[in-house]
C-alpha positions in Angstrom: 0.7 32.4 19.4 0.8 32.8 15.6 -2.0 34.6 14.0 -5.0 32.9 12.4 -3.8 33.7 8.9 -0.4 32.0 9.4 -2.1 29.0 10.9 -4.5 28.7 8.0 -1.6 28.9 5.6 0.1 26.0 7.5 -3.1 23.9 7.4 -3.4 24.5 3.6 0.2 23.5 3.0 0.1 20.4 5.1 -3.2 19.4 3.4 -1.5 19.6 0.0 1.4 17.4 1.3 -1.2 14.9 2.6 -2.7 14.6 -0.8 0.7 13.9 -2.3 1.6 11.2 0.3 -1.8 9.6 -0.1 -1.3 9.4 -3.9 2.2 8.0 -3.4 0.8 5.4 -1.0 -1.8 4.2 -3.6 0.8 4.1 -6.4 3.2 2.1 -4.1 0.4 -0.3 -3.3 -0.3 -0.9 -7.0 3.4 -1.4 -7.8 3.9 -3.6 -4.8 1.4 -6.2 -6.2 3.2 -6.3 -9.5 6.6 -6.5 -7.7 5.4 -9.4 -5.6 4.3 -11.2 -8.7 7.7 -10.8 -10.3 9.3 -12.0 -7.0 7.1 -15.1 -6.8 7.8 -15.9 -10.5 11.6 -15.8 -10.0 11.6 -17.9 -6.8 10.9 -21.4 -8.2 13.7 -21.2 -10.8 16.2 -19.7 -8.3 15.3 -22.4 -5.7 15.7 -25.3 -8.2 19.0 -23.8 -9.4 20.2 -23.5 -5.8 19.4 -27.1 -5.1 21.0 -28.5 -8.2 24.2 -26.6 -7.8 24.4 -27.4 -4.1 24.2 -31.1 -4.9 26.7 -30.6 -7.8 29.2 -29.1 -5.2 29.0 -32.4 -3.3 29.3 -34.6 -6.3 32.5 -36.5 -7.2 32.6 -34.8 -10.6 35.5 -35.1 -13.0 35.7 -31.3 -13.3 35.6 -29.1 -10.1 34.5 -25.6 -10.9 36.4 -22.7 -9.1 33.1 -21.5 -7.6 32.9 -24.8 -5.5 36.5 -24.6 -4.3 37.1 -23.4 -0.7 40.2 -21.3 0.0 41.6 -18.9 2.6 39.8 -15.6 2.6 42.4 -12.9 1.9 39.9 -10.7 -0.1 36.1 -10.7 0.0 33.4 -9.2 -2.3 30.0 -7.8 -1.5 27.1 -7.3 -3.9 24.8 -4.7 -2.2 21.3 -4.5 -3.6 19.4 -1.3 -2.8 16.6 0.9 -4.3 17.1 3.6 -6.9 14.7 6.0 -5.0 14.2 7.0 -1.4 11.0 7.7 0.6 10.9 4.1 1.7 11.5 4.4 5.4 14.6 2.8 6.9 14.8 0.1 4.2 18.2 1.1 2.7 19.6 2.5 6.0 19.1 -0.8 7.8 20.7 -2.7 5.0 23.7 -0.4 4.7 24.3 -0.6 8.5 24.3 -4.4 8.3 26.6 -4.5 5.2 29.0 -2.0 6.7 29.2 -4.0 9.9 30.0 -7.2 8.0 32.6 -5.3 5.9 34.2 -3.9 9.0 34.5 -7.4 10.5 36.3 -8.7 7.4 38.5 -5.6 7.3 39.4 -6.3 10.9 40.6 -9.8 9.9 42.9 -8.2 7.4 40.9 -9.1 4.3 40.5 -6.6 1.4 36.9 -5.7 0.7 35.5 -5.1 -2.8 32.0 -3.8 -3.3 29.6 -4.1 -6.2 26.5 -2.0 -5.9 23.0 -2.3 -7.5 20.8 0.8 -7.1 21.5 4.5 -6.9 21.1 4.6 -3.1 23.9 2.0 -2.6 26.1 3.8 -5.1 25.7 7.2 -3.4 26.2 5.7 0.1 29.3 3.7 -0.6 30.9 6.5 -2.6 30.5 8.7 0.5 31.8 5.8 2.5 34.9 5.7 0.3 34.5 2.0 -0.4 36.3 0.1 -3.1 33.5 0.0 -5.7 34.4 -2.3 -8.6 31.1 -2.3 -10.5 27.6 -0.8 -10.3 24.2 -1.1 -11.9 21.7 1.8 -11.4 18.5 3.0 -13.0 16.9 -0.4 -13.2 13.3 0.9 -12.7 10.3 -0.9 -11.3 10.8 -3.9 -13.6 14.5 -4.9 -13.6 15.7 -7.0 -16.4 18.5 -9.6 -16.2 20.6 -8.2 -19.0 20.9 -4.9 -17.0 22.5 -6.8 -14.1 24.9 -9.1 -16.0 27.7 -6.5 -16.4 27.8 -5.5 -12.7 27.6 -9.2 -11.5 30.2 -10.5 -14.0 33.0 -8.4 -12.4 32.9 -10.0 -9.0 32.3 -13.4 -10.6 35.4 -13.1 -12.8 37.4 -11.8 -9.8 36.5 -14.9 -7.8 37.4 -17.2 -10.7 40.8 -15.4 -11.1 41.5 -15.7 -7.4 41.3 -11.9 -6.7 38.6 -12.5 -4.1 38.0 -15.6 -2.0 34.5 -15.0 -0.7 31.5 -13.4 -2.4 28.4 -12.2 -0.4 25.1 -10.6 -1.4 23.4 -8.1 0.9 19.8 -7.4 0.2 16.4 -7.1 1.8 14.2 -10.2 2.4 10.5 -9.8 2.0 8.8 -11.2 5.1 5.4 -9.5 4.7 4.0 -6.1 3.8 5.0 -4.7 7.2 8.3 -6.4 7.6 11.4 -6.4 5.5 14.6 -8.0 6.9 18.2 -7.1 5.7 20.2 -10.3 5.1 23.7 -11.2 4.0 24.2 -14.5 2.2 27.3 -16.2 0.9 27.2 -16.8 -2.8 30.7 -18.1 -3.4 32.1 -20.6 -2.6 29.0 -22.6 -3.1 27.9 -24.5 0.1 27.3 -28.2 -0.6 23.9 -29.8 0.0 23.4 -31.5 3.4 23.7 -35.2 3.5 20.6 -37.2 2.6 18.7 -34.2 1.2 16.7 -34.5 -2.0 16.4 -32.0 -4.8 13.6 -30.1 -3.0 16.0 -29.6 0.0 14.2 -32.1 2.3 15.4 -35.3 3.7 14.8 -38.2 1.4 13.5 -41.2 3.4 15.8 -44.2 3.5 18.7 -42.4 1.9 22.2 -43.0 3.2 24.1 -40.1 4.8 27.1 -41.2 2.6 25.0 -40.7 -0.6 26.5 -38.3 -3.3 24.6 -37.0 -6.2 26.2 -36.9 -9.6 25.2 -36.2 -13.2 25.9 -37.3 -16.7 27.2 -34.5 -18.9 26.8 -34.2 -22.6 29.1 -33.4 -24.5 31.5 -32.6 -21.7 31.4 -31.6 -18.0 33.4 -28.4 -18.2 31.3 -26.3 -20.6 28.1 -27.5 -19.0 29.2 -26.7 -15.5 30.7 -23.4 -16.5 27.5 -22.3 -18.1 25.4 -23.6 -15.2 27.4 -21.7 -12.6 27.1 -18.4 -14.5 23.4 -18.9 -14.8 23.2 -19.9 -11.2 24.7 -16.7 -9.9 22.8 -14.5 -12.3 19.5 -16.1 -11.3 20.1 -15.7 -7.6 21.1 -12.0 -8.1 18.0 -11.4 -10.2 15.8 -13.0 -7.6 17.4 -10.8 -4.9 16.8 -7.7 -7.0 13.1 -8.7 -7.6 12.6 -9.4 -3.9 14.3 -6.1 -2.9 12.0 -4.2 -5.3 9.0 -5.8 -3.6 10.5 -4.7 -0.3 11.0 -1.2 -1.6 7.4 -0.8 -2.7 6.0 -2.3 0.6 8.2 0.0 2.7 7.3 3.1 0.6 3.6 2.2 1.0 3.9 1.9 4.8 6.0 5.1 5.0 3.6 7.1 2.9 0.6 5.8 4.9 2.4 6.8 8.1 3.1 10.3 6.6 -0.5 10.7 5.6 -1.7 9.7 9.1 0.7 12.1 10.7 -0.3 14.9 8.4 -4.0 14.4 9.4 -3.1 14.5 13.1 -1.1 17.7 12.6 -4.0 19.3 10.7 -6.3 18.4 13.5 -4.0 20.0 16.1 -3.5 23.1 14.0 -7.2 23.4 13.4 -7.7 23.4 17.2 -5.1 26.1 17.6 -6.7 28.1 14.7 -10.1 27.9 16.4 -8.6 29.1 19.7 -6.8 32.0 18.0 -10.0 32.9 16.1 -12.0 32.9 19.2 -9.4 34.9 21.1 -9.6 37.5 18.3 -13.4 37.7 18.5 -13.3 37.9 22.2 -10.8 40.8 22.0 -13.0 42.7 19.5 -16.1 42.2 21.7 -14.1 43.5 24.7 -13.0 46.5 22.8 -16.6 47.3 21.7 -18.0 46.8 25.2 -15.1 48.9 26.7 -15.7 51.7 24.1 -19.5 51.7 24.8 -18.9 51.9 28.5 -16.5 54.8 28.1 -19.1 56.7 26.0 
């Protein structure tokens, strides 16, 4: 059994660590609220853009954008959204595991895989994984801005438009609640058309024919309007994914630090019990030596 002094040193050290994890938990809780606000602010615009573009993909337009054209998948691209910092439990690990599994499936079909990473953790992981990284955006901070993402997102968008890749996916974490974050992979390109008979809010419109097609009037011309719309569509979705992943990161870090604080408290209680036993054993030994010495005299 270690001595009382060594145990006391361990208790002091763990107590200091508990103070740090408690402070990090409180900071993460504060940042999570702001991240959730940014996530909620980005959702309505991204949802409306998704609905409009989904109907546009179904329309009999005079100009068909490359993003809405289906073709055989000989090469695929993945945009992986992660955090810049760790200490957030298994948030990034679970996402990377799902992304690698999907990449392996496409590789098994003979398709080339191109990876665009957002976040330092994704950059470090896929560099170790020896993936074909074509673009990256790191150091976004707690309040990511759209202009910081445009460069990394434009590379796979241009590659799709030029026919270098035939599918584009985004892998990120979906915020379910504070305790649950789910890794998901969604197809960005080609754009999936809206279901028959659905309105702009994504719900079935009563009395609408299944053969109904939405269309729009373009001014001055369809091509520049649709080109700009498609670019803004992809950018808005990626920004929404980054904002949601940031909320997931703060929630996961808060839960992880809370768990670490609780575990530190339990460990201190156990060490305190061991310390008391060691201290009592030392006192008992001293009393036995005193009594034994007195008896010998």
